[in-house]
N, C-alpha and C positions, 0 to 999 in steps of 0.2 A: 581391496576388498578382502572381508574373512574367510575362513574356510568353509567349503561347504557342509553342512551336517544332513546324514542320511539317516532314517530311522528304519530299522530291519525288525523284523518279528523275532520272537524269542527261538523259535526254531529253524531259523534260516540258516542254508550252509551255503547259498551263493547271494549273489546282488548284482543288480545292474542298474545304474542310476546316470543322470547327468553332470556333468561339472558346471557349474554356474559360473564361474569364471570364465571359462572356456566358450560358454553359451554369449556371455556379455561382449567379450571379445569379438567373437564372429558377427554380432548384431552390430555393433559400432562400426566393423570393416566393411558391412555389406555383403556378407557373404549370404549365399542362399540357403534357405531353411535346411536342406536336406544336407549340405555339407556341413554346416553348423552342428546337425543332430549327431552325424559321424564322427566328426572332432571331438565331441564334448561327450559321447559315450564311454563308460567305464563300466567293466563287467569283472567278476571275479568270484573267488569263495572266501569264505570266513570261517575261521574256527568254531566249532558249535559252542564251546566253552567260553568263549572271548564277550565281553559285556561291552566293550568298545575297542575300536583297533581305527589305525589312521592306513588309509592308502592315497596313491597319486595317479592322476590321471596321465596320458602320453606327454602334456605339457609340464608335468611336474607339481600342480595344483595339488595342495593338501584335501583329502576329502575325509572327515570322520563318521565312521558307522558306528552308530549305538544301536542296543536293542532295548524295546521298550514294548510292552502290549500296545499300547497309543502313546504318539508324542505328546509332550506337554503344550499347553497355550501358549501362543507368543506371548513374550513380554509387552512389544510395542506390534499392534496388527502392521501388517505390511498387505497394501493394497493388491502388491504383485503377486499375492499368494490365493490360491484357492481358499476359502473359509467354507467348512462343512459344519452343519450343524447338527 
């Protein structure tokens, strides 16, 4: 599985997201939803001038934070993701 990419607003000083790799591992192991969410939760601060930075979840999976007013469209639509019109 590739690194998780999280889009943050241009003025964000902090972030909160979920590690997709950890969520998938919890799903396949049969973990309870609450436990999966807690183990996949990643929070922190980000330098205001950084356009992109890399953080890691507790398990060491790479998460890429990118600043953007709006994320670009997916190259290949993924049915697992919420699509907003």
